[in-house]
C-alpha positions in Angstrom: 0.0 0.0 0.0 2.8 2.4 0.9 4.6 1.5 -2.3 1.5 2.3 -4.4 1.0 5.6 -2.5 4.6 6.6 -3.1 4.5 5.8 -6.9 1.2 7.6 -7.3 2.5 10.6 -5.4 5.7 10.7 -7.5 3.8 10.6 -10.8 1.3 13.2 -9.6 4.1 15.5 -8.3 6.0 15.1 -11.6 2.9 16.0 -13.7 2.0 19.0 -11.5 5.6 20.3 -11.5 5.7 20.1 -15.3 2.5 22.0 -15.6 3.6 24.6 -13.1 6.9 25.3 -14.7 6.5 24.5 -18.4 3.0 25.8 -19.2 2.2 29.4 -19.9 -0.4 31.0 -17.6 -3.4 30.3 -19.7 -2.6 26.6 -20.1 -1.6 26.3 -16.4 -5.0 27.8 -15.6 -6.6 25.1 -17.7 -4.6 22.4 -15.9 -5.6 23.8 -12.5 -9.2 24.1 -13.8 -9.3 20.4 -14.7 -8.3 19.5 -11.2 -10.9 21.8 -9.7 -13.5 20.3 -12.0 -12.6 16.8 -10.9 -12.7 18.0 -7.3 -16.2 19.5 -7.9 -17.4 16.2 -9.4 -16.2 14.3 -6.3 -17.6 17.0 -4.0 -21.0 16.4 -5.5 -20.7 12.7 -4.7 -20.0 13.6 -1.1 -23.3 15.5 -1.1 -25.1 12.3 -2.0 -25.5 13.0 -5.7 -25.1 9.6 -7.3 -26.2 10.4 -10.9 -23.2 11.0 -13.2 -25.2 13.6 -15.2 -26.2 15.5 -12.0 -22.6 15.4 -10.7 -21.4 16.8 -14.1 -24.0 19.5 -13.9 -22.9 20.4 -10.4 -19.2 20.5 -11.6 -20.2 22.7 -14.5 -21.1 25.5 -12.0 -17.4 25.7 -11.0 -16.3 25.5 -14.7 -18.6 28.4 -15.5 -17.3 30.5 -12.6 -13.7 29.8 -13.6 -14.4 30.7 -17.3 -16.1 34.0 -16.4 -13.4 34.9 -13.8 -10.6 34.4 -16.4 -12.2 37.1 -18.6 -13.4 39.3 -15.7 -10.2 39.6 -13.7 -11.7 41.5 -10.7 -13.6 38.3 -9.9 -10.3 36.7 -8.9 -10.2 38.9 -5.8 -13.9 38.2 -5.2 -13.2 34.5 -5.3 -10.5 34.8 -2.6 -12.9 36.6 -0.3 -15.6 34.0 -1.0 -13.1 31.2 -0.3 -11.8 32.7 3.0 -15.4 33.1 4.2 -16.1 29.6 3.2 -13.1 28.3 5.2 -14.2 30.3 8.2 -17.5 28.4 8.1 -15.7 25.1 7.5 -13.5 25.8 10.5 -16.5 26.4 12.7 -18.1 23.1 11.4 -14.9 21.2 12.3 -14.6 22.7 15.7 -18.3 22.1 16.6 -18.5 18.6 15.1 -20.7 16.6 15.5 -23.0 19.4 16.5 -21.8 21.6 13.6 -22.7 18.9 11.1 -26.2 20.3 10.8 -24.9 23.1 8.5 -23.6 20.7 5.9 -26.6 18.4 6.3 -28.4 20.5 3.7 -26.7 19.6 0.3 -27.2 23.2 -1.0 -25.2 24.7 1.8 -22.4 22.1 1.6 -22.5 22.6 -2.2 -22.1 26.4 -1.9 -19.1 25.9 0.3 -17.6 23.5 -2.2 -18.1 25.9 -5.1 -16.6 28.8 -3.2 -13.6 26.7 -2.0 -12.8 25.2 -5.4 -13.3 28.6 -7.2 -11.1 30.3 -4.6 -8.3 27.8 -4.9 -8.2 28.0 -8.7 -8.2 31.8 -8.5 -5.4 31.8 -6.0 -3.3 29.6 -8.3 -4.0 31.9 -11.3 -3.2 35.1 -9.3 0.1 33.7 -7.9 1.3 32.0 -11.0 0.6 35.2 -13.0 2.2 37.6 -10.6 4.0 40.4 -12.5 7.5 39.7 -11.1 7.8 36.5 -13.2 8.4 34.2 -10.2 4.9 33.0 -9.8 5.6 29.5 -10.9 8.2 29.1 -8.2 5.8 30.4 -5.5 3.0 28.0 -6.6 5.5 25.2 -6.4 6.7 26.4 -3.0 3.2 26.5 -1.4 2.2 23.1 -2.8 5.6 21.8 -1.6 4.8 23.2 1.9 1.5 21.3 2.0 3.3 18.1 1.0 6.1 18.6 3.6 3.5 19.2 6.3 1.6 16.1 5.2 4.6 13.9 5.1 6.0 15.2 8.4 2.6 14.7 10.1 2.4 11.2 8.8 5.7 10.0 10.1 5.6 12.0 13.3 2.1 10.7 14.0 3.1 7.1 13.4 6.2 7.4 15.6 5.0 9.7 18.4 1.2 10.0 18.1 -0.7 9.7 21.3 -2.8 12.8 21.8 -5.8 12.7 19.5 -6.4 15.9 17.5 -10.1 15.4 16.5 -11.1 11.9 17.5 -14.7 12.4 16.3 -13.6 13.6 12.9 -10.4 11.7 12.1 -9.3 9.3 14.9 -5.9 8.7 13.3 -4.7 12.3 13.5 -2.7 13.5 16.5 -1.3 16.7 17.9 2.2 15.1 17.6 1.5 14.6 13.9 0.5 18.3 13.5 3.7 19.3 15.4 5.8 17.1 13.1 4.2 18.5 10.0 4.7 22.1 11.2 8.4 21.4 12.1 9.0 19.8 8.6 7.4 22.8 6.9 9.3 25.3 9.0 12.7 23.6 8.5 12.4 22.9 4.8 10.1 25.5 3.3 10.8 28.3 5.9 14.5 27.5 5.6 14.3 27.9 1.8 12.9 31.4 2.1 15.3 32.5 4.9 18.2 31.2 2.7 16.9 33.4 -0.1 16.9 36.4 2.1 13.2 36.7 2.8 11.9 38.1 6.1 11.6 35.9 9.2 7.9 36.9 9.2 7.5 34.1 6.6 8.1 31.6 9.4 5.0 32.8 11.1 3.2 32.5 7.7 4.4 29.0 7.4 2.9 28.0 10.7 -0.4 29.8 9.8 -0.5 27.9 6.5 0.2 24.6 8.1 -2.6 25.3 10.6 -5.2 26.0 7.9 -4.0 22.9 6.0 -5.0 20.8 8.9 -8.5 22.4 8.8 -8.7 21.5 5.1 -7.9 17.9 5.8 -10.4 17.7 8.7 -13.2 19.3 6.9 -13.0 16.8 4.1 -13.0 14.1 6.7 -16.2 15.6 8.1 -17.8 15.4 4.7 -16.7 11.8 4.2 -17.8 10.8 7.7 -21.3 12.3 7.2 -21.5 10.5 3.8 -20.2 7.3 5.3 -17.3 6.8 2.8 -13.6 6.3 3.2 -12.4 8.2 0.1 -13.9 10.9 -2.1 -13.1 8.8 -5.2 -10.8 6.2 -6.6 -8.9 8.1 -9.3 -5.5 8.0 -7.5 -4.3 4.5 -6.5 -3.4 4.4 -2.9 -4.7 7.9 -2.2 -8.4 7.8 -3.2 -9.8 10.7 -5.0 -8.6 14.1 -6.1 -10.1 15.7 -3.1 -8.3 13.3 -0.8 -5.0 14.6 -2.3 -5.8 18.3 -2.5 -8.0 18.9 0.5 -5.2 20.6 2.5 -4.1 22.7 -0.5 -7.6 23.9 -1.1 -7.6 25.6 2.4 -4.1 26.9 2.1 -4.2 28.5 -1.3 -6.6 31.5 -0.8 -4.9 32.5 2.4 -1.4 32.2 0.8 -2.5 34.3 -2.2 -3.6 37.1 0.2 -0.4 36.9 2.2 1.7 36.8 -1.0 -0.1 39.6 -2.9 -0.7 41.9 0.0 
């Protein structure tokens, strides 16, 4: 199982890296858009929509928003605002779970959250990748690398030292020791990279903030899956599950990162 996870992760990382660094902005936006559309399709499934046609129709809402936003650039900023508000709601749902589950019990409310979250993540990637300084691709890679470092650090620290449950009613396998290990890995590697390049030590605080919100992203998807009674959001990625299972943390991180980066 671990071997399958590693192979899938390496292939996915290679494809994503090639798209980030080799594609011009408009084609990178298409690549990010495909991922967001697949995520929307899976999100619809987590809402109990079983019909393929209806799931495609639900995903088309995200596609339409991305298309309009590409041509109406101010909407990129509106998307970030919508995404951050959605994640504030998602955070409240996670903290209050299981009492907070009533909010996502209505498919239309959980669906609106999904639309805002996916739209915001795509918009954040477009904004950062297309930043005028010409270094946008490197920053996109950095923030996704940060999410990966936090995830890997949390996995191994949790397995080795994990005792204190983080959110036992949401995701029993996650521990505070795992969170600490993920934060340490991200600080040392991703924070170290920026300090080595001469960036302000304030970025170390940003790293911790981003790691914290990445945990919320992971936990919120766990809430959706638990309420639906499924283990994975899909089966597209061998050893990982669905697209959402792989990008849940990044979905939470990207809007906040874009705001911090572009402020």
